[in-house]
C-alpha positions as CSV (number, residue, x, y, z in Angstrom):
1,M,-0.4,-0.4,0.1
2,F,2.8,2.8,0.4
3,A,4.4,1.9,-2.3
4,K,0.9,2.2,-4.8
5,S,0.7,5.5,-2.5
6,V,4.1,6.8,-3.3
7,R,3.8,6.1,-7.2
8,A,0.7,8.0,-7.4
9,F,2.3,10.8,-5.8
10,G,4.7,10.8,-7.9
11,S,2.7,11.2,-11.0
12,G,1.0,13.8,-9.9
13,I,3.8,16.1,-9.4
14,L,5.0,15.1,-12.8
15,R,1.1,16.3,-14.1
16,Y,1.2,19.7,-12.8
17,R,5.2,20.4,-13.8
18,A,3.4,19.3,-17.3
19,H,1.1,21.9,-16.9
20,I,3.9,25.0,-15.8
21,L,5.5,24.1,-18.3
22,V,3.1,24.3,-21.0
23,D,2.0,27.5,-19.8
24,I,5.3,28.9,-19.9
25,T,6.0,28.1,-23.4
26,V,2.6,29.6,-24.5
27,A,3.8,32.7,-22.6
28,S,6.7,32.5,-24.3
29,M,5.5,32.6,-27.8
30,V,2.7,35.3,-27.4
31,L,5.6,37.9,-25.7
32,T,8.1,37.2,-28.8
33,L,5.5,37.3,-31.5
34,P,5.8,40.5,-32.5
35,M,9.6,40.7,-32.8
36,G,9.3,38.2,-35.4
37,L,7.4,39.4,-37.5
38,P,9.0,41.4,-40.8
39,T,9.4,45.1,-40.3
40,D,6.2,46.1,-42.5
41,Q,3.7,43.8,-41.1
42,R,5.1,45.2,-37.0
43,A,4.4,48.5,-38.9
44,A,1.0,47.7,-40.4
45,S,-0.6,46.2,-36.8
46,A,0.7,49.1,-35.6
47,P,-2.4,50.6,-34.0
48,E,-2.5,54.3,-35.3
49,P,-2.1,57.1,-34.0
50,A,-4.6,59.6,-31.8
51,Q,-6.2,61.9,-33.9
52,V,-5.7,65.5,-32.2
53,A,-8.4,67.9,-33.2
54,T,-7.6,71.4,-35.2
55,I,-8.5,74.5,-33.7
56,A,-10.0,77.7,-36.4
57,D,-10.1,80.7,-35.5
58,D,-13.2,83.5,-36.5
59,A,-12.0,83.8,-39.3
60,E,-11.3,80.1,-40.1
61,L,-7.5,79.2,-40.6
62,V,-6.3,76.7,-39.5
63,R,-3.1,76.8,-36.6
64,A,-1.5,73.7,-37.7
65,S,-2.3,70.2,-39.1
66,T,-1.6,66.6,-37.4
67,V,1.5,64.9,-38.6
68,S,3.0,61.2,-37.3
69,R,5.6,61.6,-34.0
70,G,8.8,62.5,-35.7
71,G,7.4,64.9,-37.8
72,T,7.6,68.4,-38.4
73,I,4.0,71.1,-37.0
74,T,4.0,73.1,-39.4
75,P,1.0,75.7,-39.8
76,G,-1.9,75.4,-42.0
77,G,-2.4,78.7,-43.3
78,N,-0.9,82.9,-43.2
79,P,-1.2,84.8,-39.9
80,A,-3.5,87.1,-40.2
81,T,-3.6,90.4,-37.6
82,R,-6.7,92.0,-36.9
83,V,-7.4,95.7,-36.4
84,A,-10.5,96.7,-34.0
85,D,-13.1,98.2,-36.4
86,D,-12.6,101.5,-33.7
87,V,-9.6,102.0,-34.6
88,K,-8.5,103.4,-37.8
89,P,-5.2,103.4,-39.8
90,I,-2.3,106.0,-39.6
91,V,-2.4,107.7,-43.8
92,R,0.9,108.4,-44.7
93,Y,0.5,111.3,-47.2
94,T,3.1,112.9,-49.5
95,L,2.2,117.0,-49.5
96,G,1.8,118.5,-53.2
97,R,2.2,122.2,-54.3
98,A,-1.6,122.6,-54.5
99,D,-2.0,121.4,-50.6
100,S,-3.1,122.7,-47.4
101,L,-3.6,122.2,-44.1
102,Q,-7.7,123.0,-45.1
103,T,-8.1,121.1,-47.8
104,L,-6.1,118.5,-46.2
105,G,-8.8,118.4,-43.5
106,N,-12.0,118.9,-45.0
107,F,-10.6,115.2,-47.2
108,Y,-10.2,113.6,-44.1
109,G,-12.8,115.0,-42.1
110,I,-10.5,116.3,-39.3
111,S,-9.4,120.0,-38.2
112,A,-6.2,121.9,-40.0
113,E,-4.8,121.7,-36.3
114,A,-5.3,118.0,-35.8
115,I,-3.0,118.5,-39.0
116,A,-0.6,120.9,-37.9
117,V,0.3,119.9,-34.2
118,S,0.6,116.0,-35.5
119,N,3.1,116.7,-37.6
120,G,4.8,119.9,-36.1
121,I,3.6,122.4,-38.5
122,S,3.7,125.9,-37.2
123,D,3.1,127.6,-40.8
124,P,-0.3,126.4,-42.6
125,S,0.7,127.7,-45.8
126,L,3.2,125.0,-46.0
127,K,5.5,126.8,-47.4
128,N,8.3,124.8,-48.6
129,Q,6.7,122.1,-47.8
130,Q,6.1,120.2,-50.9
131,G,7.4,116.4,-51.3
132,R,7.5,116.0,-47.3
133,E,5.5,112.9,-46.1
134,I,3.4,113.7,-42.9
135,M,0.7,111.8,-41.2
136,I,-2.9,111.8,-41.2
137,P,-4.7,111.4,-37.7
138,P,-6.9,108.7,-37.3
139,G,-9.6,111.1,-36.1
140,E,-9.9,114.3,-34.5
141,G,-6.8,114.6,-31.7
142,V,-2.9,114.4,-32.0
143,L,-0.7,111.9,-32.5
144,Y,2.0,112.2,-30.0
145,T,5.5,110.4,-30.1
146,V,6.4,109.2,-26.5
147,V,9.5,110.4,-24.6
148,E,11.6,109.6,-21.6
149,G,9.5,110.9,-18.2
150,D,5.6,111.0,-20.2
151,T,3.3,109.1,-17.8
152,V,-0.1,108.7,-19.4
153,E,-1.4,110.9,-16.7
154,S,1.1,114.0,-17.9
155,V,0.2,113.4,-21.8
156,A,-3.2,113.6,-20.7
157,K,-3.1,116.5,-19.1
158,K,-1.3,118.1,-21.7
159,F,-3.9,117.6,-24.1
160,K,-6.9,118.5,-21.6
161,V,-8.3,114.4,-21.5
162,A,-8.9,112.1,-19.3
163,P,-6.4,109.3,-18.9
164,K,-8.4,106.6,-19.7
165,V,-9.4,107.9,-23.0
166,I,-5.7,107.2,-24.3
167,M,-5.9,104.1,-22.5
168,D,-9.1,103.2,-24.0
169,Y,-7.8,103.8,-27.7
170,N,-4.6,102.6,-27.2
171,R,-5.0,99.4,-25.9
172,L,-2.4,100.2,-23.3
173,Y,-4.6,98.2,-20.1
174,F,-3.2,94.9,-22.2
175,E,-0.4,95.9,-24.1
176,P,1.1,99.1,-21.4
177,E,4.5,98.6,-23.5
178,H,2.9,100.3,-26.6
179,F,3.3,103.9,-24.1
180,A,7.4,103.8,-24.3
181,P,9.7,106.6,-25.1
182,K,9.7,106.6,-29.6
183,Q,6.4,104.9,-29.5
184,L,3.5,106.6,-31.3
185,V,-0.2,107.2,-29.4
186,F,-3.4,108.9,-30.2
187,V,-5.0,111.5,-28.4
188,P,-8.8,111.3,-29.6
189,G,-10.3,114.7,-28.7
190,A,-6.9,116.8,-27.9
191,S,-7.2,120.4,-27.1
192,L,-4.9,121.7,-29.7
193,P,-3.6,125.1,-30.6
194,T,-5.3,127.4,-33.0
195,L,-2.5,128.0,-36.8
196,V,-1.8,132.1,-37.0
197,Y,-2.2,132.8,-40.7
198,Q,-0.9,135.6,-42.4
199,T,-3.4,137.7,-44.1
200,D,-3.0,140.0,-47.3
201,D,-1.7,143.1,-45.2
202,E,1.0,140.6,-43.6
203,E,-0.4,141.5,-40.1
204,P,-0.8,138.2,-38.3
205,T,-4.1,136.6,-37.6
206,V,-5.3,134.0,-35.3
207,I,-8.1,131.9,-36.7
208,A,-9.2,129.7,-33.8
209,R,-11.8,127.1,-34.1
210,P,-14.8,127.8,-32.0
211,P,-16.4,125.4,-29.0
212,A,-19.4,123.6,-30.1
213,A,-21.9,126.8,-28.2
214,N,-21.5,130.5,-26.9
215,N,-19.0,131.5,-30.0
216,P,-17.8,134.9,-29.0
217,R,-18.1,137.0,-32.7
218,P,-14.4,138.2,-34.1
219,N,-15.1,142.0,-33.8
220,G,-18.7,142.3,-33.0
221,R,-20.4,143.0,-35.8
222,L,-21.5,139.5,-37.3
223,A,-23.4,136.6,-35.2
224,W,-21.8,132.9,-35.9
225,P,-24.3,131.1,-38.1
226,V,-24.6,127.5,-36.6
227,G,-23.0,126.9,-33.3
228,G,-20.9,124.2,-34.9
229,I,-17.5,122.9,-35.9
230,I,-14.9,124.9,-38.4
231,T,-14.5,122.0,-40.8
232,Q,-12.7,124.1,-43.4
233,Y,-11.7,127.7,-43.3
234,F,-11.9,130.9,-46.3
235,W,-8.9,130.7,-48.5
236,A,-7.5,131.3,-52.1
237,F,-9.6,128.8,-53.5
238,H,-12.5,128.1,-50.8
239,T,-14.7,131.1,-50.8
240,G,-16.4,130.8,-47.1
241,V,-16.3,128.8,-43.7
242,D,-18.0,125.7,-43.2
243,M,-19.1,124.7,-40.0
244,A,-20.0,121.4,-39.5
245,A,-23.2,121.3,-36.7
246,A,-25.9,118.1,-36.4
247,Y,-28.6,117.6,-39.3
248,G,-31.8,119.6,-39.0
249,T,-29.8,122.3,-36.6
250,G,-31.0,125.2,-37.5
251,I,-29.5,128.3,-39.1
252,G,-29.3,131.6,-38.1
253,A,-29.4,135.3,-40.0
254,T,-25.6,136.6,-39.6
255,E,-26.9,140.1,-39.6
256,A,-29.8,141.8,-40.2
257,G,-30.6,142.6,-44.1
258,T,-32.6,141.7,-47.1
259,V,-33.3,138.2,-48.3
260,V,-32.6,138.3,-52.1
261,A,-31.8,134.9,-53.7
262,T,-33.1,131.3,-52.4
263,G,-33.5,127.7,-53.9
264,W,-31.1,125.0,-55.5
265,V,-27.5,125.9,-56.9
266,A,-25.1,124.4,-58.7
267,V,-22.8,122.1,-56.4
268,G,-24.3,124.3,-53.5
269,G,-27.7,122.9,-53.2
270,L,-30.4,124.2,-51.3
271,S,-29.0,128.0,-50.4
272,V,-30.1,131.7,-49.1
273,R,-28.5,135.1,-49.8
274,I,-28.7,138.0,-47.7
275,R,-27.9,141.5,-48.3
276,H,-26.9,143.5,-45.1
277,A,-25.9,147.3,-44.8
278,D,-22.8,149.0,-46.0
279,G,-22.3,146.5,-48.9
280,L,-22.0,143.7,-47.3
281,E,-24.0,140.3,-48.5
282,S,-23.8,136.7,-46.5
283,G,-24.8,133.5,-48.5
284,Y,-25.9,130.4,-46.7
285,Y,-25.6,126.6,-48.7
286,H,-25.9,123.1,-48.8
287,M,-29.0,123.5,-46.4
288,G,-31.8,120.7,-45.4
289,A,-34.5,124.0,-45.7
290,V,-35.1,127.3,-46.1
291,Y,-37.3,129.5,-44.3
292,V,-37.7,132.5,-45.7
293,A,-38.2,133.7,-49.4
294,P,-36.4,136.8,-51.5
295,G,-37.7,140.4,-50.3
296,Q,-38.5,139.2,-46.8
297,K,-36.9,141.3,-43.9
298,V,-34.5,138.9,-41.5
299,E,-33.1,140.3,-38.3
300,R,-29.7,139.2,-36.8
301,G,-29.2,135.5,-35.7
302,Q,-33.4,134.8,-37.3
303,I,-33.4,130.9,-38.5
304,I,-33.7,131.3,-41.8
305,G,-33.1,127.3,-42.2
306,T,-31.4,123.9,-41.3
307,I,-28.3,122.3,-42.0
308,G,-27.9,119.8,-44.3
309,M,-26.6,118.0,-46.9
310,T,-27.9,119.2,-50.3
311,G,-25.6,119.7,-53.1
312,V,-21.6,118.2,-53.5
313,T,-20.5,117.3,-49.4
314,T,-19.3,114.8,-47.4
315,G,-21.5,115.6,-44.0
316,P,-24.1,118.2,-42.9
317,H,-22.3,121.4,-42.5
318,V,-23.4,125.0,-44.0
319,H,-20.5,127.0,-46.4
320,W,-21.0,130.9,-44.6
321,E,-19.9,132.8,-47.2
322,L,-19.7,136.7,-47.3
323,K,-19.5,139.3,-50.2
324,L,-18.2,142.7,-50.0
325,N,-19.4,144.8,-53.2
326,G,-18.8,141.7,-54.8
327,A,-15.4,140.6,-54.0
328,F,-15.1,137.5,-51.5
329,V,-13.9,138.6,-48.0
330,N,-13.3,136.1,-44.9
331,P,-16.2,136.2,-42.4
332,L,-14.5,135.5,-39.9
333,A,-12.6,139.0,-40.1
334,Y,-16.1,140.9,-39.3
């Protein structure tokens, strides 16, 4: 019985050893199986790399293309720089022989002072300036080059605006590096010094842009026709003074007199002409409505019509003319 038990025990041990050997052999074959395949078969059996989603901006430009590991990530489109809608570009303009600050200001919709101060021009006649490249500000205000020691507050105080105006327009909250020495910033609504124009008698005459309300009278005789902003002055090729104001604003007679003509004229649109004492005659053009008729007596400041956009005009304003004994003269001199 003892011999029989020993033989049974040894047989069991051999069976278990056989199972263990089989398991080890199978595991070894599984682990070494990929290494036995050809290179191209291993590549074919390898799992595909994970797909990375591409991100597109609003202009639908793909930032980068997904490639296999070990390659180079390449851009899918050219970089695009966007300019905010409320920020206009600075125009570079080369002065010609017939250019004047007034004509340039009228064309770009800003004052002559804005162009002069932005470019350090003190002589509004632009004498000997032909061929010079100047900068046209993006709006009514001044282009200013930051110097060492400047702060936003000091520049704001210099041009009489709130510091926030400079910060907002020039994106200084997010890009403070733009306010550094030699950097160009724009100051919207800056208070600008008046220009000095040379008259025919060679006596310097200061012609200032009037404020929007409570305009002073140059010498007390003529009244301002409207509480607006002068957008173009009287000069050799412009027979009057342009004053911009909101559409529909009333236009007052600059002096008491008699209406001599009303109606439509070429270029000037709806117009009114009034004869005054001492050989003076005033004219008002581009009107939206006319409230007087020829032969009618009017008083100084009486509303004779409204600001409009009739005739050839780029915006609502009145072209205000003055004649002395039939010859055009500067209304601002009276």
